[in-house]
N, C-alpha and C positions, 0 to 999 in steps of 0.2 A: 504494500500500500504506500502510495506516495504521500509525503507529508508536505503540506503547504508551508513554505518557509515564511511567508508573510504572517500566517496564523501563529507562528512561534515568536516572531520578532515583535509583533504588535503589542502583545501583553507586556513584553519587556519594556517597550517604549512607554506605555501607559504607566507601568509601575514606577519607572524612573522619573516620569513627569510628576506623579503624585508624591514621590519621595522628595523631589526638589521643592514642590509647592509646600510640603509639610515643614520645610525649613524656613519658610517665610513667616514673619510676624503678621498676624491678622490685624489689620488696622481699618475698621469700618468707616471712619470719618475721612472723606476724601481730602478735606483741607488739612487735617493733621498729617495724613500720609504724604501729601504733596510737599508739606514743609519738611518732613523728615528726609525724603529722597533728594531734597535740594541742598542738604547739608553734606558736603564732601566728607567731613570727619565722621559722619554716621553712615551714609551710603557709600562706603569705600570702593565698591566695585562698579558704581554708577549703572546699575542694571534696572532701575525703576522699581525695585523691591527692597525691603529691609529684611535681611536674613536674621534669624535668631542669634547667630554668631556675631553679626555686626552690632546688634542691640546690646548683647551681653558685654561686648568689648568696649563700649563707649562709656567713658568715665567723666565726661565733661558736663556742661550745662545745656539743657534744652530750653531755648527761648522761643516759645510758641505763642507769644502774646499778640493780640490784634490779628488773629488768623481766621476768625469766624468759625471756631471749632465748637462743636456741641458734644462730642464724645472723645474721650482720651483713651479709649481701649487700645491696648498695645503697649502702653507705658509700662506694664508689668514685666515686659521682656528686658527692660533697661535696668538690670539688677545692679550695675555699677554706677549708675547715674548719681552725680553729687549735687546738681542744681537743676531746679525746674521752675520756669516762669510760664504760666499759662493764663496770665491775667487778661482781662478785657476780651473775654469770649462769651459763649453761651452755655457753659458747663453747668449741670445741675448736680453732679456728683463726682467725687474724686477719691480714689482708693490708692494709697501709696504703700500698700502692704509689702510688695515685693521690692520696693526701691529702698533697701535697707542701708545703702551708702549715702542716702540723701542728707545734705547738710543745710541747704537753703531751699525754701519753698515760697513762691509767690503765686497766689491764685485769686487775687482781688478782682473786684468788678466782674463777677459772673452772676449766676443765679443758684449758687450752691446751697443745697439743703442737707447735704451729707459730706463729711470730710473725715477720712480715716488716716491718721498719722501715728497710730499706736505702735507700729513696728519700727518707727524711725527714731531710734535712740540717739543718733548722731546729729539730729537736727539742731541747728543753732539759731535759725531765724525762720519765722513763719509770718506771712502777710496774707491774711484772708479777709480783709475788710471789704465792705460793700457787697455782701452776699445775703443769703436768707437763712443762715445757720441757726438752728434752734438749740444747738449744744456744740461744745468744743472740748474734746477729751485730749489733753496734753500731759496727762499724769506720767506717761512713760518717757516724755521728752525732757529728760533732766539736764541736757546740755544747752537748753534754750537760753539765749541772751536777749533776743528781741521778739516780742509778740505784738502783732498789730491785727486786732480783730474787731475794729470799730464798725458801727453801722451794720449789725446783724440783729438777731432776735434772742440773744443769750440771757437767760434768767439768772445764771450763776457761772462762776469760773473758778475751778479748783486749781490752786497754784502752789499748794504746799510742797510739792516735789520740785518746783521750778525755782530753786533758791539762787540760781546763777543769773536770774533776770536783771538786766540793766534798763531795758526800755519796755514799757507796757502801755499800749494804746488800746483801750477798750471802751471808748466813748460811744454814745448813741446805741446803747443796748438796754436791757431791762434788769441789770444787776442790782441786787439789794444789799450785798455785803462784799467787802474786799479786805482780806487779812494779809498784809504785806510786811509784818513785823519781822519775819525770818529772812527777808530778801535784802541782805546786807549790801549788795552791789547796786541796788536800784537807784537810778538817778533821773529818770524821766517817767512821769505818770500823767496820763490823760484819761480820766474816768468821768468826764463831764457828760451831762445829758443821759443819766441813768435814773434808777429809783433807789439809790443807795441810802441806807439807814445806818450802816456801820462801815467805817473806813479807818483802818489801823495802819499807819505808815511809820510807826515808832521802831525804826530799824537801826538807829545809831548812825545813819548816813544822811540825814536830812540836809545838812549843810552843804553837801555835794550835789544836791539836786539841781538840774538845769531847767526843768519844766515841771510844774505842778498845776493841774487843771481838774478841779472837782466841783465846779459850779453846775447849776441846773440839776441839783439833787434835793428836791424839796423836803424829803424826809430826813436829810442828814443834818442833825442838830449839833453834833460833836465829832471832831476829827482827832484821833489819837496821834500825837507827834512826839518828837524828841524834846523840843524846847518851845514853849509857848511864845516867848518873846521873839525868837528867831522867826517862827512861823507867822506871827502877826506882822512882822516887819517885811517879810519877803513873799508870803503866800496869800495875803489877804485878798488880792485880786483874783485868786484861783478858787475861791469858795463863795457860796451864797452868804449874804449879809447875816442871815439868821444863825448860821453855823459858827461854833466857837472851836478853838483849839484847846486841847487839854493833854497832859501827859498820862491821864487815866480817866477816860470817859465813863467807865463804870462806877467811878467814885468822884463824880464831878463836883458834888457839894451843893451848897445852898444857892449858888448862882443859877443853877437849874435852867429850865426852859419855860418861858412865859407862854401862857395859853390865852389867846384872845385879848380883848381890850380890858377885861375885868380885873386883871392883875393876879390871876391864879398862877401858881408855879408848880412844876413837877420836876423832881430831881432825885437821883441822877437819871439821865435819859441819853443813851441806853442804860439799862439796869440789869441786874441778875434775877429780877422778878420781885425784888423788894425796893420800893421807892416811896417817896413822900409827896403828898399833895398839900401845898400851903394855900389856904383860902381864908376868907373872913366869916363865912356863914355855913349854914347847913347845905349839904350837897348830896346828890345821888351819883355814885360812880358806876359807870358801866364800861367794860372792855369788850370789844368785838374783834373777832378774828378776821382774816382776809376774806372769808366767805360771808361775812356779815352776821355770824352767829354770836350771840351774847355768851361770853365765857366767864364773866366775873361781874358781880353786882354787890354794892355795899353802900350803906348810908354813912356819911361822915359829918363831922362838925368841926370846923376850923382846920388847923394843921393836923394831918393824920398820916400815919405810916400804913402803907398798903403792902400786903404780902400776897403776891401772885406767883410764888415759886412753883406751884403745881402746873403752871402753863408751860407749854413748849416754847423753845426759842422762836422768835419771829417778830413780825410787825403787827401791832394791834392799834385799833382806834379807841382812844379814851374819850368818853363822853361824860361831861359834868353837867348835871341838871340842877337848877335851883329856881326860885321864884323870879330871879333876875333874868333867866334865860338859859340857853344851852351853849356850851363851848366844846369844841372837839380838837383833838391833837393826836398825831401819830406817836406812839411810844414803842420802844424796841426792847425786847427781852433777849439778852445774849449772855452766854456763859463761857 
């Protein structure tokens, strides 16, 4: 029986073609692919494709900003990548799990709702401002020196592990507290336009700050600092007029916080759950949680100590009612 030579060779050709194709990085976004193949240092053989070996060998920076990219799939093949700038595109998600050599990341001005940098322990700077991020997990990024995450939707920012931070720009979010007393190298802070009730920057390095912006935080009545005199002289323009500087906001003392025009005082605020209300007459005290639920009620007469230590940490609305009217104020319980 004669064997058709073509029938033998054809499968070999097809198999070889599939093998070659299997070595190419799959890059669905045409704009991203066009950028990559235009970079000689990446597309070293100039064949119109990016091989897995080419991607793995590249240890430089990908600068794919302003490229009208909506999908960065394929970036996972660049395992030696040290820098990535994909700012000013239409990205909605970014996962850098496989880019374990990454040191700098800029992904600002996109529509990101998800960003995964948990595997990037070498990261020293991240710029993800002007996105739609509801959270940012940088707990594993202990080498970070600069974080710029302004204008997102962050309700909180856990920074306890990021003690090497020098620059923190987290303005225009929904943050309610920032604890930066362990960040001994910090020298620039922009946390304006949030919902902060607690701000602790007593890190022993306040005199070396080159920027301090904490204004437009209407719930922030006290800022914990190294030195009150220094802060009043140098940082007053960086806070709301109603906020005061103290070396210990939890034990602020009788200076307290005035409520309304009637001359009521509440101190300290923030407190550990025990605070004093100084007033001139009979009052009904109510505390409401963030959901509007009444969690504390007491009748008082004159200056009275309030013990609400059974309540959880958080922001509460204090309502004082009397024959003269009703006054409200935000109070903070923090421990």
